[in-house]
TIMI-2910 file (N, C-alpha, C, CB; in pm, 1 decimal, decimal comma, always signed):
<rs>
+----------+----------+----------+----------+----------+----------+----------+----------+----------+----------+----------+----------+------+
!      n_x !      n_y !      n_z !     ca_x !     ca_y !     ca_z !      c_x !      c_y !      c_z !     cb_x !     cb_y !     cb_z ! resn !
+----------+----------+----------+----------+----------+----------+----------+----------+----------+----------+----------+----------+------+
! +12133,4 !  +9572,7 ! +10919,5 ! +11994,4 !  +9570,8 ! +10862,6 ! +11955,4 !  +9441,6 ! +10799,8 ! +11978,6 !  +9677,6 ! +10759,8 !  Met !
! +11843,6 !  +9403,8 ! +10806,1 ! +11793,5 !  +9273,3 ! +10757,8 ! +11799,1 !  +9277,3 ! +10607,9 ! +11646,9 !  +9242,5 ! +10808,3 !  Ala !
! +11791,1 !  +9157,0 ! +10549,8 ! +11802,0 !  +9144,8 ! +10402,3 ! +11669,1 !  +9164,9 ! +10328,2 ! +11857,6 !  +9008,0 ! +10366,8 !  Asp !
! +11564,2 !  +9223,1 ! +10386,6 ! +11437,2 !  +9249,8 ! +10334,7 ! +11413,7 !  +9398,0 ! +10339,2 ! +11332,3 !  +9174,4 ! +10408,8 !  Phe !
! +11298,5 !  +9432,3 ! +10261,9 ! +11268,3 !  +9573,0 ! +10262,2 ! +11133,6 !  +9588,2 ! +10331,3 ! +11267,4 !  +9632,8 ! +10117,1 !  Gln !
! +11112,8 !  +9702,6 ! +10402,9 ! +10985,3 !  +9726,4 ! +10466,0 ! +10900,3 !  +9824,2 ! +10373,0 ! +11007,7 !  +9787,5 ! +10613,0 !  Tyr !
! +10780,1 !  +9793,7 ! +10363,1 ! +10700,4 !  +9889,0 ! +10287,8 ! +10570,4 !  +9915,1 ! +10371,1 ! +10667,8 !  +9833,3 ! +10140,0 !  Arg !
! +10552,6 ! +10047,8 ! +10401,2 ! +10447,7 ! +10081,9 ! +10485,7 ! +10315,9 ! +10118,5 ! +10393,0 ! +10495,8 ! +10203,1 ! +10580,1 !  Gly !
! +10210,2 ! +10055,6 ! +10427,2 ! +10095,3 ! +10075,9 ! +10358,5 !  +9976,3 ! +10082,2 ! +10446,5 ! +10081,4 !  +9977,5 ! +10262,1 !  Val !
!  +9881,9 ! +10153,4 ! +10416,7 !  +9745,1 ! +10151,5 ! +10484,9 !  +9654,2 ! +10081,3 ! +10389,0 !  +9687,6 ! +10301,0 ! +10520,5 !  Gly !
!  +9543,4 ! +10129,4 ! +10350,9 !  +9456,9 ! +10069,0 ! +10255,0 !  +9533,2 ! +10073,5 ! +10126,5 !  +9318,7 ! +10139,7 ! +10245,4 !  Ala !
!  +9514,1 !  +9975,3 ! +10053,1 !  +9591,1 !  +9967,4 !  +9928,9 !  +9503,8 !  +9974,1 !  +9808,3 !  +9671,7 !  +9842,0 !  +9924,6 !  Ser !
!  +9549,4 ! +10047,2 !  +9702,6 !  +9468,4 ! +10049,6 !  +9583,5 !  +9543,2 !  +9981,0 !  +9464,4 !  +9431,3 ! +10196,3 !  +9548,9 !  Asn !
!  +9642,6 !  +9902,5 !  +9500,0 !  +9728,4 !  +9828,0 !  +9390,3 !  +9625,6 !  +9735,5 !  +9323,0 !  +9862,6 !  +9736,4 !  +9455,3 !  His !
!  +9661,5 !  +9708,2 !  +9191,6 !  +9591,8 !  +9604,0 !  +9122,9 !  +9636,5 !  +9466,8 !  +9166,7 !  +9609,7 !  +9619,3 !  +8977,3 !  Thr !
!  +9575,7 !  +9370,9 !  +9125,8 !  +9612,0 !  +9241,6 !  +9158,9 !  +9761,1 !  +9209,6 !  +9112,1 !  +9510,4 !  +9146,7 !  +9097,3 !  Asp !
!  +9798,0 !  +9273,9 !  +8993,7 !  +9926,0 !  +9237,3 !  +8934,0 ! +10034,2 !  +9311,6 !  +9013,3 !  +9931,3 !  +9273,2 !  +8778,8 !  Lys !
! +10007,0 !  +9432,3 !  +9085,2 ! +10101,4 !  +9500,9 !  +9156,6 ! +10118,1 !  +9452,5 !  +9299,6 ! +10068,7 !  +9637,7 !  +9153,1 !  Asp !
! +10024,9 !  +9367,6 !  +9345,9 ! +10031,7 !  +9332,8 !  +9495,2 ! +10125,2 !  +9218,8 !  +9525,9 !  +9892,1 !  +9294,5 !  +9549,0 !  Arg !
! +10190,6 !  +9225,2 !  +9643,2 ! +10271,2 !  +9132,6 !  +9691,7 ! +10182,5 !  +9000,7 !  +9731,4 ! +10349,2 !  +9195,1 !  +9807,5 !  Val !
! +10237,3 !  +8885,3 !  +9713,0 ! +10158,4 !  +8764,5 !  +9735,7 ! +10099,4 !  +8771,6 !  +9881,0 ! +10248,7 !  +8633,0 !  +9714,8 !  Asn !
!  +9970,1 !  +8746,9 !  +9889,1 !  +9888,0 !  +8746,1 ! +10021,6 !  +9906,2 !  +8880,5 ! +10090,0 !  +9935,7 !  +8626,2 ! +10124,1 !  Asn !
!  +9937,3 !  +8985,5 ! +10016,4 !  +9938,7 !  +9118,8 ! +10064,5 ! +10037,2 !  +9135,8 ! +10180,2 !  +9801,2 !  +9158,6 ! +10105,6 !  Asp !
! +10147,6 !  +9082,0 ! +10168,7 ! +10255,6 !  +9075,5 ! +10287,1 ! +10339,1 !  +9209,5 ! +10271,2 ! +10363,6 !  +8931,8 ! +10275,3 !  Tyr !
! +10313,8 !  +9299,4 ! +10361,6 ! +10387,3 !  +9432,7 ! +10370,8 ! +10435,0 !  +9456,3 ! +10512,5 ! +10294,6 !  +9553,8 ! +10326,4 !  Tyr !
! +10555,9 !  +9415,8 ! +10530,9 ! +10620,0 !  +9420,4 ! +10669,2 ! +10629,8 !  +9562,0 ! +10709,8 ! +10764,2 !  +9353,7 ! +10673,2 !  Ala !
! +10606,4 !  +9594,4 ! +10846,6 ! +10620,0 !  +9722,0 ! +10896,0 ! +10755,1 !  +9723,5 ! +10978,5 ! +10493,7 !  +9761,4 ! +10979,9 !  Thr !
! +10838,3 !  +9823,5 ! +10952,8 ! +10962,1 !  +9833,0 ! +11030,1 ! +10953,2 !  +9840,1 ! +11179,9 ! +11032,3 !  +9946,7 ! +10987,5 !  Ala !
! +11022,6 !  +9772,1 ! +11263,5 ! +11003,0 !  +9774,5 ! +11401,9 ! +11028,1 !  +9899,1 ! +11464,4 ! +11077,9 !  +9681,0 ! +11461,3 !  Pro !
! +11103,0 !  +9983,9 ! +11389,9 ! +11120,7 ! +10121,0 ! +11430,1 ! +10988,7 ! +10214,6 ! +11451,6 ! +11206,8 ! +10181,5 ! +11326,3 !  Glu !
! +10887,8 ! +10166,1 ! +11376,5 ! +10755,7 ! +10228,3 ! +11397,7 ! +10705,8 ! +10227,8 ! +11536,0 ! +10657,5 ! +10163,6 ! +11316,7 !  Ala !
! +10735,8 ! +10118,6 ! +11624,2 ! +10712,3 ! +10117,1 ! +11753,0 ! +10775,9 ! +10229,8 ! +11826,8 ! +10749,7 !  +9997,4 ! +11801,1 !  Ile !
! +10898,4 ! +10257,7 ! +11798,8 ! +10964,7 ! +10359,6 ! +11859,2 ! +10895,5 ! +10504,5 ! +11841,6 ! +11101,2 ! +10356,8 ! +11806,0 !  Asp !
! +10859,5 ! +10526,4 ! +11712,7 ! +10791,4 ! +10642,0 ! +11679,5 ! +10659,7 ! +10662,1 ! +11755,0 ! +10769,3 ! +10641,3 ! +11539,0 !  Tyr !
! +10589,8 ! +10545,1 ! +11760,2 ! +10448,3 ! +10549,4 ! +11816,5 ! +10467,7 ! +10577,1 ! +11976,9 ! +10362,5 ! +10398,3 ! +11785,1 !  Leu !
! +10567,3 ! +10519,4 ! +12038,5 ! +10577,9 ! +10544,0 ! +12178,8 ! +10639,7 ! +10679,5 ! +12209,1 ! +10656,9 ! +10436,1 ! +12242,6 !  Leu !
! +10723,2 ! +10727,6 ! +12122,6 ! +10789,4 ! +10859,2 ! +12135,2 ! +10672,7 ! +10962,5 ! +12128,6 ! +10902,8 ! +10884,1 ! +12016,6 !  Ser !
! +10581,5 ! +10935,4 ! +12051,3 ! +10470,4 ! +11037,4 ! +12027,1 ! +10365,9 ! +11039,2 ! +12149,2 ! +10391,0 ! +11000,5 ! +11886,3 !  Gly !
! +10390,3 ! +10966,1 ! +12253,9 ! +10313,0 ! +10960,8 ! +12357,0 ! +10206,0 ! +10844,9 ! +12371,9 ! +10257,9 ! +11078,1 ! +12358,7 !  Gly !
! +10208,7 ! +10761,0 ! +12277,0 ! +10108,5 ! +10653,6 ! +12273,4 ! +10126,5 ! +10570,0 ! +12404,3 ! +10125,6 ! +10561,7 ! +12140,5 !  Ala !
! +10011,7 ! +10532,9 ! +12463,1 ! +10020,9 ! +10433,0 ! +12577,1 !  +9948,8 ! +10300,2 ! +12535,8 !  +9953,0 ! +10493,8 ! +12713,2 !  Lys !
! +10031,4 ! +10197,7 ! +12545,9 !  +9972,2 ! +10066,0 ! +12511,0 !  +9945,6 !  +9978,0 ! +12629,6 ! +10062,0 !  +9992,4 ! +12417,2 !  Leu !
!  +9859,0 !  +9892,2 ! +12612,5 !  +9808,8 !  +9799,2 ! +12719,6 !  +9935,0 !  +9694,6 ! +12743,2 !  +9659,5 !  +9717,3 ! +12668,8 !  Ala !
!  +9937,1 !  +9637,2 ! +12858,9 ! +10048,0 !  +9536,6 ! +12876,9 ! +10023,9 !  +9417,2 ! +12791,3 ! +10061,4 !  +9491,2 ! +13024,8 !  Ala !
!  +9904,5 !  +9378,4 ! +12765,5 !  +9870,9 !  +9255,3 ! +12682,1 !  +9825,4 !  +9310,6 ! +12548,9 !  +9753,9 !  +9159,4 ! +12750,3 !  His !
!  +9886,0 !  +9258,8 ! +12438,4 !  +9855,6 !  +9307,0 ! +12310,9 !  +9840,6 !  +9190,4 ! +12209,2 !  +9961,6 !  +9404,4 ! +12268,7 !  Leu !
!  +9751,9 !  +9214,6 ! +12111,7 !  +9738,0 !  +9117,4 ! +12010,4 !  +9782,5 !  +9168,8 ! +11872,7 !  +9597,7 !  +9071,6 ! +12006,3 !  Trp !
!  +9888,8 !  +9109,9 ! +11818,8 !  +9933,0 !  +9155,3 ! +11677,6 !  +9876,4 !  +9055,5 ! +11584,3 ! +10095,6 !  +9164,5 ! +11658,6 !  Glu !
!  +9761,8 !  +9108,0 ! +11522,4 !  +9676,8 !  +9029,3 ! +11436,1 !  +9726,8 !  +9002,7 ! +11288,9 !  +9547,3 !  +9097,0 ! +11430,5 !  Cys !
!  +9836,4 !  +9074,0 ! +11260,6 !  +9900,7 !  +9049,2 ! +11130,2 ! +10051,5 !  +9044,0 ! +11153,3 !  +9863,0 !  +9161,1 ! +11023,9 !  Ala !
! +10094,7 !  +8939,7 ! +11229,3 ! +10228,7 !  +8939,3 ! +11274,7 ! +10342,1 !  +8910,6 ! +11164,3 ! +10235,7 !  +8838,3 ! +11382,3 !  Cys !
! +10298,4 !  +8855,7 ! +11054,5 ! +10400,4 !  +8827,1 ! +10958,6 ! +10519,6 !  +8758,7 ! +11013,8 ! +10441,3 !  +8947,2 ! +10895,1 !  Gly !
! +10638,3 !  +8812,0 ! +10998,7 ! +10758,6 !  +8733,4 ! +11051,0 ! +10788,2 !  +8778,3 ! +11186,8 ! +10886,9 !  +8750,6 ! +10962,3 !  Glu !
! +10703,4 !  +8858,3 ! +11254,7 ! +10721,1 !  +8900,4 ! +11402,9 ! +10793,9 !  +9018,1 ! +11424,2 ! +10788,2 !  +8799,8 ! +11481,4 !  Gly !
! +10815,2 !  +9107,3 ! +11318,7 ! +10897,7 !  +9226,1 ! +11341,6 ! +10846,5 !  +9312,6 ! +11450,4 ! +10908,3 !  +9306,0 ! +11218,8 !  His !
! +10715,2 !  +9352,4 ! +11455,5 ! +10657,0 !  +9430,7 ! +11545,6 ! +10632,7 !  +9364,1 ! +11685,5 ! +10538,3 !  +9476,4 ! +11487,4 !  Leu !
! +10591,3 !  +9230,5 ! +11670,9 ! +10577,6 !  +9151,8 ! +11797,0 ! +10711,9 !  +9131,0 ! +11874,4 ! +10517,4 !  +9013,5 ! +11763,4 !  Ser !
! +10818,8 !  +9113,0 ! +11812,3 ! +10953,5 !  +9094,7 ! +11874,5 ! +10999,3 !  +9235,9 ! +11941,2 ! +11063,6 !  +9043,7 ! +11758,0 !  Lys !
! +10963,2 !  +9331,0 ! +11873,5 ! +11002,3 !  +9468,4 ! +11928,9 ! +10928,7 !  +9491,9 ! +12054,1 ! +10971,5 !  +9586,0 ! +11828,4 !  Lys !
! +10802,4 !  +9465,9 ! +12047,3 ! +10711,7 !  +9488,0 ! +12163,2 ! +10745,2 !  +9410,5 ! +12277,2 ! +10575,0 !  +9459,7 ! +12130,6 !  Leu !
! +10786,9 !  +9269,7 ! +12255,4 ! +10826,0 !  +9172,5 ! +12345,4 ! +10946,8 !  +9230,1 ! +12421,8 ! +10856,5 !  +9040,2 ! +12273,6 !  Gln !
! +11043,5 !  +9277,8 ! +12335,1 ! +11176,6 !  +9323,0 ! +12395,3 ! +11148,4 !  +9449,6 ! +12496,4 ! +11285,2 !  +9368,6 ! +12269,1 !  Ser !
! +11033,2 !  +9516,6 ! +12470,7 ! +11003,0 !  +9625,9 ! +12546,0 ! +10914,3 !  +9588,7 ! +12676,2 ! +10934,5 !  +9724,2 ! +12455,4 !  Leu !
! +10887,7 !  +9459,8 ! +12690,0 ! +10824,1 !  +9412,4 ! +12795,5 ! +10675,8 !  +9385,3 ! +12790,5 ! +10850,0 !  +9493,2 ! +12889,0 !  Gly !
! +10627,5 !  +9405,0 ! +12664,3 ! +10480,9 !  +9374,2 ! +12644,6 ! +10455,3 !  +9231,8 ! +12626,4 ! +10424,6 !  +9446,3 ! +12526,2 !  Tyr !
! +10340,6 !  +9177,6 ! +12668,8 ! +10299,2 !  +9046,6 ! +12642,1 ! +10218,6 !  +9045,8 ! +12513,0 ! +10220,9 !  +8991,2 ! +12758,1 !  Asn !
! +10277,9 !  +8978,4 ! +12406,8 ! +10215,2 !  +8988,2 ! +12276,4 ! +10168,0 !  +8851,9 ! +12222,0 ! +10311,8 !  +9051,6 ! +12179,2 !  Val !
! +10040,6 !  +8840,1 ! +12188,8 !  +9992,9 !  +8728,4 ! +12121,1 !  +9993,8 !  +8759,9 ! +11970,1 !  +9854,7 !  +8690,1 ! +12172,5 !  Met !
! +10065,4 !  +8671,3 ! +11908,6 ! +10097,5 !  +8704,4 ! +11758,7 ! +10028,8 !  +8600,9 ! +11666,3 ! +10261,0 !  +8701,9 ! +11729,7 !  Ser !
!  +9939,4 !  +8658,6 ! +11572,3 !  +9874,0 !  +8571,0 ! +11479,3 !  +9865,5 !  +8626,0 ! +11348,0 !  +9744,5 !  +8537,0 ! +11522,8 !  Thr !
!  +9856,3 !  +8543,2 ! +11244,2 !  +9842,6 !  +8604,7 ! +11107,2 !  +9761,0 !  +8493,8 ! +11025,0 !  +9996,7 !  +8641,0 ! +11035,8 !  Asp !
!  +9692,5 !  +8530,1 ! +10916,8 !  +9630,0 !  +8453,1 ! +10833,5 !  +9709,1 !  +8356,1 ! +10763,9 !  +9567,6 !  +8525,6 ! +10752,9 !  Leu !
!  +9831,8 !  +8378,3 ! +10734,4 !  +9932,5 !  +8299,3 ! +10671,6 ! +10049,3 !  +8277,2 ! +10767,9 !  +9979,1 !  +8365,8 ! +10543,1 !  Ile !
! +10084,5 !  +8151,6 ! +10787,9 ! +10206,7 !  +8127,4 ! +10874,2 ! +10323,3 !  +8168,4 ! +10801,7 ! +10223,5 !  +7981,2 ! +10916,7 !  Tyr !
! +10409,1 !  +8262,3 ! +10861,9 ! +10528,7 !  +8306,7 ! +10798,5 ! +10645,0 !  +8277,4 ! +10885,7 ! +10522,0 !  +8451,7 ! +10765,8 !  Arg !
! +10644,9 !  +8178,6 ! +10969,5 ! +10752,2 !  +8137,3 ! +11049,9 ! +10749,5 !  +8199,7 ! +11189,4 ! +10877,4 !  +8168,7 ! +10981,8 !  Gly !
! +10641,0 !  +8271,9 ! +11225,4 ! +10632,7 !  +8331,1 ! +11352,3 ! +10482,9 !  +8341,7 ! +11397,2 ! +10701,4 !  +8467,6 ! +11348,8 !  Phe !
! +10458,8 !  +8317,6 ! +11521,9 ! +10322,3 !  +8336,1 ! +11575,9 ! +10237,3 !  +8212,9 ! +11522,5 ! +10257,6 !  +8482,5 ! +11528,4 !  Gly !
! +10111,0 !  +8237,9 ! +11527,2 ! +10014,5 !  +8130,2 ! +11493,3 !  +9951,5 !  +8173,8 ! +11355,8 !  +9898,9 !  +8110,2 ! +11612,5 !  Ile !
!  +9955,7 !  +8093,5 ! +11264,3 !  +9897,9 !  +8114,9 ! +11135,6 !  +9766,3 !  +8034,7 ! +11108,3 !  +9999,7 !  +8080,8 ! +11033,8 !  Gly !
!  +9700,4 !  +8090,1 ! +11007,1 !  +9582,7 !  +8008,2 ! +10964,2 !  +9447,9 !  +8040,6 ! +11024,8 !  +9609,6 !  +7868,8 ! +10993,6 !  Gly !
!  +9427,0 !  +8161,0 ! +11070,1 !  +9294,1 !  +8179,1 ! +11134,0 !  +9290,5 !  +8288,5 ! +11224,9 !  +9251,7 !  +8061,0 ! +11205,4 !  Gly !
!  +9395,9 !  +8351,6 ! +11260,3 !  +9394,9 !  +8468,3 ! +11354,6 !  +9349,7 !  +8423,5 ! +11495,7 !  +9298,3 !  +8582,8 ! +11300,8 !  Gly !
!  +9268,6 !  +8502,8 ! +11558,3 !  +9233,7 !  +8482,3 ! +11690,8 !  +9168,5 !  +8345,8 ! +11711,8 !  +9146,2 !  +8590,7 ! +11734,8 !  Leu !
!  +9081,8 !  +8298,8 ! +11619,8 !  +9019,4 !  +8162,1 ! +11640,3 !  +9121,9 !  +8057,7 ! +11644,7 !  +8919,6 !  +8127,0 ! +11529,9 !  Leu !
!  +9225,5 !  +8066,5 ! +11565,3 !  +9334,2 !  +7962,7 ! +11562,9 !  +9401,0 !  +7970,8 ! +11705,5 !  +9446,0 !  +7990,6 ! +11439,0 !  Ala !
!  +9437,3 !  +8091,1 ! +11742,1 !  +9503,7 !  +8111,3 ! +11865,2 !  +9423,7 !  +8049,6 ! +11987,0 !  +9525,9 !  +8260,7 ! +11883,7 !  Ala !
!  +9296,8 !  +8074,8 ! +11993,7 !  +9210,1 !  +8022,0 ! +12099,2 !  +9200,7 !  +7878,1 ! +12096,6 !  +9076,7 !  +8077,0 ! +12090,8 !  Asn !
!  +9213,8 !  +7818,2 ! +11981,5 !  +9203,7 !  +7665,2 ! +11977,4 !  +9337,8 !  +7600,7 ! +12015,5 !  +9160,8 !  +7614,1 ! +11831,1 !  Asn !
!  +9448,1 !  +7681,8 ! +12004,0 !  +9576,7 !  +7625,1 ! +12041,3 !  +9624,6 !  +7654,5 ! +12183,8 !  +9677,4 !  +7673,3 ! +11947,6 !  Ser !
!  +9547,0 !  +7734,9 ! +12254,7 !  +9589,2 !  +7763,0 ! +12385,2 !  +9537,2 !  +7663,7 ! +12486,1 !  +9549,3 !  +7897,0 ! +12420,8 !  Ile !
+----------+----------+----------+----------+----------+----------+----------+----------+----------+----------+----------+----------+------+
</rs>
């Protein structure tokens, strides 16, 4: 297991003092397994708009999906600093 913790959140009601810097809450890649085992059908080409360190993107890529990965903050994976607009300018 990696040396970090996953925290799943949807909308957050944390105060500014409780929040992780830049609201970084990684989702465990096992979430993809649960999603697909529940019958979800995904398109062949996906955009992971909050890729963080690439946990979900890497899992999806390992399953054969074509994934464009972006985030507002560059965290060592994908394209950071502007999401889809930054990705379009770099292609």
